[in-house]
C-alpha positions, 0 to 999 in steps of 0.5 A: 159384746162390744168392740171396745170391751176387753178380752182375754185370748188364752194368756193374752189380755186385750184391752179392746178388740181392735187388733193391729194386723200384721203389716210388712214395713221393711224397716229392719236394718240389713242384718234383720235387726229392729231399729229405733224407728220400728221401737217407736212405731209400735210404741205409738200403736199400743192402744190396739187391743192386740199388736201382731207384728210384721211377718218375722223370719224364723231362719235366713232362708224364710227371708222374703224381703229386704228390710224384713226383720228376723228372730234369730240372732242375739242382735235381732232378739235384743232389738225386739226386746226393746220393742216389746218393753215399749209397747208394755210401757205403753200398756199394750199387748204384743205378739210375734208373727213367725213368717217363713217365706218359702218359695217367696224369696230369692238368694239375693235377698236371703243370703242363702243358696236356696229358696224352699217350698213343698215342691220344686215350683217357683212362685210366679212373677218377679221379686224385688232384690237389693240389686233389682228385679229378679224372676222368682226361682225354682224352689228346693222341695223339702225332703221328709228329713228336712221338713223337721228341721224347718218345724224346729226353726219355728219352734226356736223363733217362738222360744226367742220371741218369748225371750225377748218379752213378747206376749205370744206368737202367731204362725203365718199360714196365710198369704202364699208363704210357706205354711199355706204353699203346703195347704194348696194343691196348686203349690203343693204336688207332693205324693207322699204323706204331706201332699194329695189329700186335704188331710195330707196337705194340712199336715205341715200347719199342724205340725208347725203350730203344735210344736210352736204351742208345746214349746211356748204354750198354746195359750200364747199361740195363734195361727193366721189363715187365708183360705181361697186368698189365692195370691202368689200362685198358691191357689185354692179354687176348688171350694169343696177341697178348700173347705176339706183342707181348712177343716182338716187343719181346724180338727188337728188343732182343735185339741191344743186350745190356741189362744186364737185364730186369725183369718183374712177372708173377704166374706167373714160370715161365710160357711167357710170361715165360721166352720173354721171358727167353730171347729177350732173353738178358740176366739177369732180375729177377722180381717176382711179389709184387703181389697178395701180398708176395714171400717168402723161400721164394719168392725163394730157389726162383725163384733157386736153380731157375734161373727168375730171376737175381735177384728184386725185393721191394717191400713187404718192403723198405719195411718192412725196410731190412735185408731181405737180412740178415734173410732171410739169417738167416731172421729175423722181418720188421717189418710195412709200414704201408700207410696210410703208403706215400704221403705227404710225411713220414719217418713210414712211410718211414725210421722202420722199425727195423733188425733190429740195433735191434730185438734190442738193444731186446728 
């Protein structure tokens, strides 16, 4: 198996096995509507075998950052339709990451009176609101009656994404946001059927993903996990507990036949990652490059040696819209400009040159 071979993940056709990782870039407008600059950004990167969009909120209460897009209003759906059309015209495949930020938010960001989470705990540290830095608020603990309402928000968002023309969706179950907040015994201190044991803490992730898969098709649904990533106060420091929790998730989702599982983990060949993969029995997208950017050699080896079915890259795709062609030729890469990762302009977003233009100007 080669990094540059095509693949089919469920109903999703991949022209190669290089995946654009979901990347927060904060370029939507103040109403969460995708901009024309975003259309160009995604169009430029359609050469990746699969694009996974930035985390997109399924409800205003789940918005984590100013400039983050939503998939709720007619204007947002239409904005995403322009993106999907542009990617498809360029020959690409694109799925939307559905991201409810949970307690990683603030009323000044979302415009809603509260943030929600499994338990009445605040995420550590501060966040950047339109008015400046602010402490993370203590979350409202979702009640048993409210949890199905949140599940339905994910479901409607998934339907909206498909209606906008995207090829599928990815449930964001990683990086310290709502779904992972339920998984961790540190951020989830409930004593009902959603807390306590690994099986109970896995319940919300299973319910959300199952409902989404039933709504839009399991063959168009994936999930992102980041076991033991330990950020934003969502800690999974007990190895045995983490393994039990994520195997419970995998066992609960295995009967669905999802399109893929997308795992962020620094040790992609570890027992933890590979047991999740075997238990789920679906294609594995690996993203190991959080501390260090994913390299061509690492990506090639992970696929060639059978540790993953595809490899997701973040910073290399930000700086190199045509990363697949550059990796195919083992060509030079543009350097990313981290100071411009987040912003509201095209600078550092759509102005990275292609290999062809670099060589033409040389």
